[in-house]
N, C-alpha and C positions, 0 to 999 in steps of 0.2 A: 401522633400515631404514624408509624411507618407506612409508606405507600410504595407501589411499584414505581420504578424509575426507568426512563428510556435514555440511553446514551446515544448521542448523535455525533457523527463525524461528517462535517460539511466540506466536501472536497470540490475540486474544480471540475471533475468528470463524474463523480458519484456522490450520492448521499447514502450513508450507511447508518442503520439504526439497530440497536439491541435493547430488548426489554428484559429487566430482571424483576422477579417478584419480591415480596417483602423478605423472603428467606435468602435472597441473593442468587436464586436459580435462574438460568437462562430460559425464558419462555417463548421469546420470538426474536427472529433475526431477519432483516431485509436489507438488500442492497439495491438501490435504484439509480439508473443512469441519469445524470443531470449535467448537461453541457453548459455550465454556468457562464461561460464566456459569451453565450448567446443572449443572456439577460436574466435578471432576477426573477421574472415570472416562472422560469423553469425550476428555480429553487422553491418557490411557493407551491408549484404543482407537485414536486417531489415530496415535500413535507405532508401535503394534503393526501397524497397517494398512500404514504405509510400509515397515516391515521385511519384512512378509509379502509385500507386493506386489513387492518387489525381491528376495525370496528370499535374504536375507542375515541373518547373525547379527550382533547389535549389537557383539559383541566383536571382530569381524573388521575393523572400521573405527574410525577416530578420529572424534570428534564435537565440533563447535563450535556453540555455541548463543547466540542472542540472543532477546529476548522483549519483548512489549508486553501479554501476557495478564494481567499482574498488575493491570491497570486495571479488569478486569471486576468487577461488584458481587458476585461470589461471595466476594470478600475485603474485609475491613474497611479495608485500606489497602495501599499498594504494598509495604511491607516484608513484610507477611504473604504477599502474592501472590508475590513473588520467591522467598521461602523455600519456599512450597508447590510452585511450579512446578519449582524446582531439585531438590527432594526427589523429585518424581515423575519428572523427566527422568533423574536419576542412578540411580533404581531400574531403569529400562529401558535406559539407555545408560551402561554403566560407564565411568568416567573421562572423562565429558563435561566440557568446559571452557566457561565462560561469558564472553561479550564484555563488557567494561566500558570506560567512557571518562569522563574528567572534565577540567575546565579546568586543574587543577593536576597531575594524575598522567598525563595522556595516555591512550593506549588500549593495552589488553593483554587477555589471557585469564587466567582463574582457575578453579580447581576447587573453591574454597571461597567461598560467597557471604556468609557471616556477616561483618557489618561493612561490606560493600561493596554492599548492596542498592540504595542510591541511585544508585550509578555503573553498576549493571547494568540497572536499570529503564528500559524504553523507550529503549534506545540502538541500536535497529536502524537508525534513520536515520543515525546517526553511522557505523555499520559500512559502510553503503552509500557514504557520502561519503568515508570514509577509504580504502576500496578504490579508488574512482575517483581520488581526489586523488593517490595514489601513482604514477599513470600520467600525471599532468598536468605538463607541463614549465614552462608559463609563464602564459599568459593566464587570467584569471578565468573560471570557468564556474559556472552556477547549476544544481545538481542538483535536479530537480523529480520527485518520486516521488508519483504519483497512484494510490492504491490503492482498495480497495473502500470504505473508510471515511474516510480522511484523506489530506491532501496534505502532504508534507514538502518544504520549500524551503530548500536549504542551499548557501552559497557555498563554493567550493573555489578555491584559488589557490596557485601555487608549492608544490604537493604538500602543502598544509595545508588543514585544514577550519576554516572561519571561521563558526561558527553565531551566530545572533542571541541565543541563550541555550542553557543546558544542560538545564534542566528543562522538562517539558511546560508548566508554568505560564508560564515565561519565554518560551518559544518561541511559545506561543499569544498572549501579550501583544504580541509583535512580528510575528506572522503567519508565523513560520517553521514553525509547526505550524498547519495550517488544516483544520478539521473539515469536509471535503467529499470525497466519493469517488464512484466510478462504479457502485457496487452497492448499498450499504446506507444511503446518506443519504436520510432522509425528504424528500419534495419540499416539505413545509411549511417546511423549513429554508432553502429558496431564496426564500421569500416575504418579506413577506406579500402582495406583488402580483406579477402576471405580465403582461407585455405580449404579448397574443395576438391575432392577426388571424384570426378565425374565417371560414369560407367565407361569401361574400356581403358581408363588411365591407370598406370601402375602405382602412382602415388599422388598425394594432394598437391595441387598447384595453386599458388597465390594468384588470385584474380582481383582486379579492380571491381568494386561494386558501384552501382549507379547512385550518384548523389541526388536522388529524387525520392519523393514520398510515394514509392510504389507499393511498399509492404511494411507491415509492423511485426513485432514479436508475437502478436496473437496468431498470425499466420504460421509461424514456426511451431508454436505449441499446439495449435489446432491440428496441423499435419502429423505431429508426433503423438497426438492423443493425450496430451498432458494438461490441457486447459479445460477446466470445468465450464459447461455452458452457462452456469449461473454467474460466472465471473467474466464471461465473454460478452460484455455489454457495450463496448465502444464501437463507433462507426468504423467500418473498414477503410483502408486507404483510398480505394477507388469508389467507395459508396456501393459496391456490389455485395453479393452474398457471402455466407460463411461456409459454403460447402468445401469439401476436400479439393475439388477441382478449382474452385475460385481461389482458394488459398495457395495452391500450387502455381496457378497462373501468376499471382502476384509475386511469389518467390522467384519464379523464372525470370521475370522482368528485371530483378535486381542484378542479374549477371548477363543481361542482354539477350535472353532467350524468350521464345514463346513456349508455353506449356507443352505444345505438340512436338517440340524438338526432341524430347527425351521421354523415357518411360517414367512412371510414377516413382520407381526406385531412385531415379536420379534426383527428384525433388525431395524425396525423403532424406537422402544423403545430404542435400544442400541444407535442409532444415537442421539436421544434426550438426552441420558445420557452423551455422549461425548460433545454435545453442552453445557449442564449444567456445565460440568467440565471446558470448555473453558471460559464460561461466568463468572464463579467464579474466575478464575485466572485473567481475565481482570478487574473484579470489584475490586479486591484487588490492582491491579496496579494503576487503576484510583484513588482509595481512597488514596493510598500512595502519588501520585503526588499532590492531593488536599490538603493533610495534610502539604505539604511543602510550600503551597501558603500563602502569608500574608493575603489575603482576599479570602476565598474559593469561587470558581465560582458557579453560580446558573444554568448554562446551559452547556450542552454538544453539540458540533457542530460536526456532523458526516461526514466523508469522506471515500472514498475507496470502494473496492469491498465488504467489510464487513460492510458497513455503516448500514446495516439492524440490526446488533448487537448493534450498539450504541444507538438506540432507546430503546432497551430492557434494556441496562445498565443504561440509564438515569432513567427509571422507577424504577429499583432496588435501585438506589441511591437517589431517590426522587428529581431528578433534571428535569429541562425542557430540551427538545430536539429540535434541529433545523438541518435540512439538509443543506449541503453546497449550494445546488441549490437556497436556499432562499437568498443567498448573491451574486448571480451572476446577471449581467444585464439582462434586459428583452430579451427574445428570445425563441427559440424552447426548450420545456421542455425535449424532447428526447435528444437533443444535450447537454443540461445542465446536465442531469443525466449521460450521457456518460463521460462528462468532470469531474464530481464529482469523478468517479472511477480513472480518470487520473489527479487528481487535481494538483499535483506538475508541470505537463506540462502546465496546464492552468495557474497556478500561475506565472511561470517564463515569460510566454507570456504577461500576464496582467501587471506584474511589469516592464517588458522591455518597454512596451508602455508608462507606467506612468513615467518612469525615462529617456526617450529619447525625 
C-alpha cells in the first residue's frame, strides 16, 4: 500500500524536507537551518524539528534522502561524512533510502551506503535534474539551481541527464558546479574589484574590495528586497542583525567605508554593483556549460532560493525562462514555490514514488 513520502536534502547549512501524499501532491515543505560543521547533534535536532513541526511519527512515512553535508569540515573526507550522516538519518528515520547516481550504474535508491559512498555523495543536483528530465519530451533545457551557497548547471535532453562531470571536482573544473549563491557567498569572492558609481561620480569606478569576511550576498539581496525571509537563515558575517541598516553597514565595509559616510542610495547602488558582478560570473559559467553541449539549449529552468536570478540570466543570454513550478503537478502555488527552493528534497520524494 502506498504511503506518504518525505524527501530530505541534508546539506551543510540547511536541512530541507518536502512531503508528498499518496497522490504525489505537495502537502508540506520546511527548510531548517543546520550548521552541520558544528556537529552531528545539529542534524539530529533538525530532523526532530521537522517531524515535531509536522506532528508526525517517522515510521508513518517513507523517507527518500539525498545529501551534500558530507562536505563540511566536521568530517575528514566524503566517505566518512556519508557514513556518519546515513547512520544519523537511519537512527531517526527507519528504513530511509538514499539516492545514488553514477555514469555506469544510472540512478536508484539504496538502504545500505557501504561501498556506495561515492555515488551517494553530493548527488542532489542529479536528483533534481533526473526528476525534471523524466518530464521532458524533446528539446534540450539547462537546469540552473542557484541556492544559498552554490549554483548547479545541468543539461537535460530527451529524458536524460547529461552532466559535464559526475564528481564535484569534475563539475567544478567545467563550471557545472559553480560556487556562488544568494545567501552565504562572501562578497570578497566576487572581487577583487567592483565597478561602482558612487553618488556624485559621473561613471562607475573600479574599486578594490576588502579581502575580508565583512559581508555576504545575503546583504546584497536583503538591501535589494529580493531575498525571501524564509530563505535568509544563515548567520550574518558579523553575527549582527538582518535589518536594512545592518546590511548596508556590512556592504560599506567592503569598500572601506562606514555606513554613515554616504546616504542609503549609495549602498543601494553598491548592492546593485555586487549583483551585476555575480550575474556576470554566472552568465560566464552558464555560457561555458552551453558551449560543451552537442545541441545548445534554448531554455533555462530555474530552481533554488536564487531562481529570481535565472530569469535575468535567461534574458541576458537570449534564452527562454521557465520556473520549476511549471513542471510540478497541480496544487497550491505557495507550496510549489516553497518546494522549488527545496527542489532536491522534492525530487527524491517524487522519484521514490515513481520507482517504487
